[in-house]
C-alpha positions as CSV (number, residue, x, y, z in Angstrom):
1,M,1.7,7.2,15.2
2,P,0.3,8.9,12.1
3,P,-2.6,11.3,12.5
4,F,-6.0,10.2,11.1
5,P,-8.0,10.9,9.1
6,I,-6.0,11.4,5.9
7,R,-6.0,14.8,4.2
8,T,-8.5,15.4,1.4
9,V,-7.6,17.6,-1.6
10,Q,-9.4,18.5,-4.8
11,A,-8.1,17.5,-8.2
12,E,-7.5,20.6,-10.3
13,R,-5.4,19.6,-13.4
14,Y,-4.7,16.3,-15.1
15,V,-0.9,16.5,-15.9
16,T,0.0,13.2,-17.5
17,P,-0.9,9.5,-17.5
18,L,1.6,6.9,-16.1
19,R,1.4,3.9,-18.3
20,Q,3.9,1.6,-16.5
21,G,1.0,-0.2,-14.7
22,G,-2.2,-1.7,-15.9
23,S,-4.4,0.6,-13.8
24,L,-3.4,3.8,-15.7
25,P,-2.6,6.1,-12.7
26,A,-1.8,9.7,-13.5
27,V,0.1,12.7,-12.2
28,V,-2.4,15.3,-11.2
29,E,-2.2,18.8,-9.6
30,A,-4.4,19.4,-6.6
31,D,-5.8,22.6,-5.0
32,D,-3.0,22.6,-2.5
33,G,-0.6,23.3,-5.3
34,Q,1.1,19.9,-5.0
35,Q,1.3,17.1,-7.5
36,Y,0.2,13.5,-6.7
37,V,0.2,10.1,-8.4
38,M,-3.5,9.5,-8.5
39,K,-4.9,6.0,-8.2
40,F,-8.4,5.9,-9.7
41,A,-11.4,4.3,-8.0
42,G,-12.7,3.2,-11.4
43,A,-9.5,1.3,-12.4
44,G,-9.6,-2.4,-13.0
45,Q,-8.4,-3.3,-9.5
46,G,-11.3,-1.3,-8.1
47,R,-11.6,0.4,-4.7
48,K,-10.1,-2.5,-2.8
49,A,-6.7,-1.6,-4.3
50,L,-7.1,1.9,-2.9
51,I,-8.0,0.5,0.5
52,A,-4.9,-1.7,0.5
53,E,-2.8,1.3,-0.6
54,L,-4.1,3.4,2.2
55,L,-3.9,0.9,5.0
56,S,-0.5,-0.6,4.0
57,G,1.1,2.8,3.3
58,E,0.1,4.2,6.7
59,I,1.2,1.0,8.5
60,G,4.6,1.4,6.7
61,R,4.7,5.0,7.9
62,A,3.9,3.9,11.5
63,L,6.9,1.5,11.2
64,G,9.2,4.4,10.3
65,L,9.5,3.4,6.7
66,T,9.6,6.1,4.0
67,V,6.3,6.2,2.2
68,P,5.1,9.2,0.1
69,E,2.3,11.1,1.8
70,I,-1.1,9.5,1.0
71,V,-4.1,11.8,0.4
72,L,-7.7,11.4,-0.7
73,I,-8.3,13.2,-3.9
74,R,-11.8,14.4,-4.8
75,M,-12.5,14.5,-8.5
76,D,-15.6,16.1,-10.0
77,E,-17.3,15.0,-13.2
78,H,-15.7,17.8,-15.3
79,F,-12.1,16.9,-14.4
80,G,-9.8,16.0,-17.3
81,R,-12.5,16.2,-20.0
82,S,-10.1,17.7,-22.5
83,E,-8.0,14.5,-22.5
84,P,-8.4,13.0,-26.0
85,D,-7.7,9.3,-25.0
86,P,-11.0,7.4,-24.8
87,E,-9.5,4.9,-22.3
88,I,-8.6,7.8,-20.0
89,Q,-12.1,9.3,-20.4
90,D,-13.7,6.1,-19.4
91,L,-11.5,5.8,-16.4
92,L,-12.4,9.4,-15.3
93,R,-16.1,8.8,-15.7
94,G,-15.9,5.8,-13.5
95,S,-13.9,7.6,-10.8
96,V,-16.0,10.6,-9.9
97,G,-15.8,11.1,-6.2
98,L,-12.9,10.1,-3.9
99,N,-9.8,8.6,-5.2
100,L,-6.3,8.1,-3.7
101,G,-3.1,10.0,-4.3
102,L,0.5,9.7,-3.3
103,A,2.9,12.6,-3.2
104,Y,4.7,12.7,-6.6
105,L,8.4,12.2,-6.3
106,S,9.6,14.1,-9.3
107,G,12.8,12.8,-10.8
108,A,12.9,9.6,-8.7
109,L,14.8,6.6,-9.9
110,E,13.5,3.0,-9.7
111,Y,15.5,1.0,-7.2
112,S,17.7,-1.7,-8.6
113,P,20.4,-3.8,-7.0
114,M,22.5,-2.9,-9.9
115,L,22.6,0.8,-8.7
116,K,24.5,-0.2,-5.6
117,F,22.2,2.0,-3.5
118,P,23.1,1.4,0.2
119,V,20.4,-0.5,2.0
120,S,21.5,-1.7,5.4
121,R,20.8,-5.3,6.5
122,E,18.5,-3.9,9.2
123,D,16.5,-1.8,6.9
124,A,16.1,-4.6,4.4
125,A,14.8,-6.8,7.1
126,R,12.3,-4.2,8.2
127,I,11.0,-3.9,4.7
128,V,10.8,-7.7,4.3
129,W,8.9,-7.9,7.6
130,F,6.5,-5.1,6.6
131,D,5.7,-6.7,3.3
132,A,5.0,-10.1,5.0
133,L,2.7,-8.4,7.5
134,V,0.6,-6.8,4.8
135,T,1.0,-9.7,2.3
136,N,2.5,-7.5,-0.4
137,V,3.2,-9.7,-3.4
138,D,4.8,-6.9,-5.5
139,R,8.2,-6.2,-4.0
140,T,9.9,-8.7,-6.2
141,A,12.6,-8.4,-9.0
142,R,9.7,-8.0,-11.5
143,N,7.9,-5.4,-9.5
144,V,10.4,-3.6,-7.3
145,N,8.0,-0.8,-6.2
146,M,10.8,1.2,-4.6
147,L,12.1,4.5,-5.6
148,I,15.3,6.4,-4.9
149,W,14.6,10.0,-4.2
150,Q,16.6,12.6,-2.3
151,E,19.0,9.9,-1.2
152,Q,16.3,7.8,0.4
153,L,14.6,4.6,-0.4
154,W,10.8,5.1,-0.8
155,L,8.2,2.4,-0.8
156,I,5.3,2.8,-3.3
157,D,2.4,0.8,-4.9
158,H,0.8,-1.3,-2.2
159,G,-2.5,-1.8,-4.0
160,A,-1.8,-5.6,-4.4
161,S,-1.3,-6.1,-0.7
162,L,-3.9,-7.2,1.9
163,Y,-5.4,-9.5,-0.8
164,F,-7.5,-11.3,1.8
165,H,-10.2,-8.7,1.3
166,H,-10.9,-9.9,-2.3
167,S,-12.6,-12.9,-0.7
168,W,-13.7,-12.2,2.8
169,P,-15.0,-15.7,4.0
170,G,-12.4,-17.3,6.2
171,Y,-10.4,-14.1,6.6
172,A,-9.8,-14.6,10.4
173,E,-8.1,-18.0,9.8
174,R,-6.0,-16.6,6.9
175,A,-4.6,-13.9,9.1
176,A,-2.1,-16.5,10.4
177,S,-0.9,-17.5,6.9
178,A,2.9,-17.9,6.5
179,F,3.2,-15.9,3.3
180,P,5.6,-17.9,1.1
181,M,6.0,-15.0,-1.3
182,S,8.5,-13.5,1.1
183,R,11.0,-15.9,-0.5
184,Q,10.8,-13.8,-3.7
185,H,11.4,-10.5,-2.0
186,V,13.9,-8.3,-3.8
187,L,15.6,-7.4,-0.5
188,L,15.5,-10.8,1.3
189,A,19.0,-11.9,0.3
190,R,20.6,-8.8,1.8
191,S,18.4,-8.6,4.9
192,G,19.5,-9.1,8.5
193,K,17.8,-11.3,11.0
194,L,14.1,-11.0,10.7
195,A,13.5,-11.9,14.4
196,A,15.1,-8.7,15.4
197,A,13.0,-6.8,12.8
198,D,9.9,-8.5,14.2
199,S,10.7,-7.4,17.8
200,Q,11.4,-3.8,16.7
201,A,8.3,-3.6,14.6
202,K,6.0,-4.8,17.3
203,E,7.5,-2.2,19.7
204,R,6.6,0.5,17.1
205,L,3.1,-0.8,16.6
206,V,2.2,-1.0,20.3
207,G,-0.7,1.4,20.8
208,M,-1.4,1.5,17.0
209,D,-4.9,3.0,16.5
210,W,-6.2,0.3,14.2
211,A,-9.8,1.5,14.4
212,G,-8.6,5.0,13.6
213,L,-6.7,3.9,10.6
214,V,-9.6,1.8,9.2
215,A,-11.9,4.8,9.9
216,A,-9.9,6.7,7.3
217,I,-11.3,4.5,4.6
218,P,-14.1,6.5,2.8
219,D,-17.6,4.9,3.1
220,E,-18.0,4.9,-0.7
221,W,-15.1,2.4,-1.0
222,L,-16.8,-0.1,1.3
223,G,-20.0,-2.2,1.2
224,G,-21.3,-4.9,-1.0
225,E,-19.9,-7.8,1.1
226,E,-22.4,-10.5,1.9
227,I,-20.4,-11.6,5.0
228,F,-21.0,-8.3,6.7
229,P,-24.4,-6.8,7.7
230,D,-23.1,-3.2,7.2
231,V,-20.1,-1.0,6.6
232,A,-19.3,-0.7,10.3
233,A,-19.0,-4.5,10.5
234,Q,-16.7,-4.5,7.5
235,R,-14.5,-1.9,9.1
236,Q,-14.3,-4.1,12.2
237,G,-13.3,-7.0,9.9
238,Y,-10.2,-5.0,8.8
239,V,-9.4,-4.2,12.4
240,D,-9.7,-7.9,13.4
241,Y,-7.6,-9.1,10.5
242,L,-4.8,-6.6,11.1
243,T,-4.5,-7.2,14.8
244,A,-4.6,-11.0,14.2
245,R,-2.0,-10.7,11.5
246,L,0.3,-8.8,13.8
247,A,-0.2,-11.3,16.6
248,A,0.7,-14.2,14.2
249,S,4.0,-12.6,13.0
250,A,6.1,-15.5,14.3
251,G,4.7,-17.7,11.5
252,F,5.5,-15.4,8.6
253,V,8.9,-14.5,10.1
254,A,9.9,-18.2,10.3
255,E,8.8,-18.6,6.6
256,A,10.8,-15.6,5.4
257,E,13.8,-16.7,7.5
258,K,13.9,-20.0,5.8
259,G,14.1,-18.3,2.5
260,R,16.8,-15.9,3.7
261,T,19.0,-18.7,4.9
262,G,18.2,-21.1,2.0
263,N,16.7,-23.6,4.4
264,G,13.3,-25.4,3.8
């Protein structure tokens, strides 16, 4: 299982914006000498996108999937002030404090079925299962969110996953949802049997420290939810949802299997 908490680095240099997405992430250099794709707390999707990125990415890593290292990036108020773009300046002003970064995979290619990159049926099934677990709506033909780097397939951009936390009331019941979006998964057609992936994934997640994972969420990303009396209760809400979601995997596996075989 991955160690917690997540490493924290200091943003030192703004390298370049990445304008492919609406949240305007950027490549930055940190005080450890490494470059990261920085996701900003002040972006339109807000801090919940960073929470989803952190939780889903670390769950993927626990499953043995290839996810770039996730770090917390501390940014002070003077960072990137020489950037002339007013949109970037507004974003930086709204993101002072802790943000999230993923190790930058320089020179990576976006995955496409047209590239004939070898993905085994077993690996495809594992990824489909993972995305159903974390309710990731973005691994479709429109938003592949997979990169080919150093002859491996890397999973990125999980900010749209775990969307239950955008409306907390009723979250316990929604943990058992079937997740029909699996039918649009870019790897579903080439995946193997999802029941086998389910069994293997559950074996890997036995003993997962869900509370330790959720504890890695910075306090400043939490709060403001009327359903919870305090941040500690909100953290427990994430733990309860994730454990219930895993326990209900038979439902989302059956839904995805229907899409894989063309039934239903």
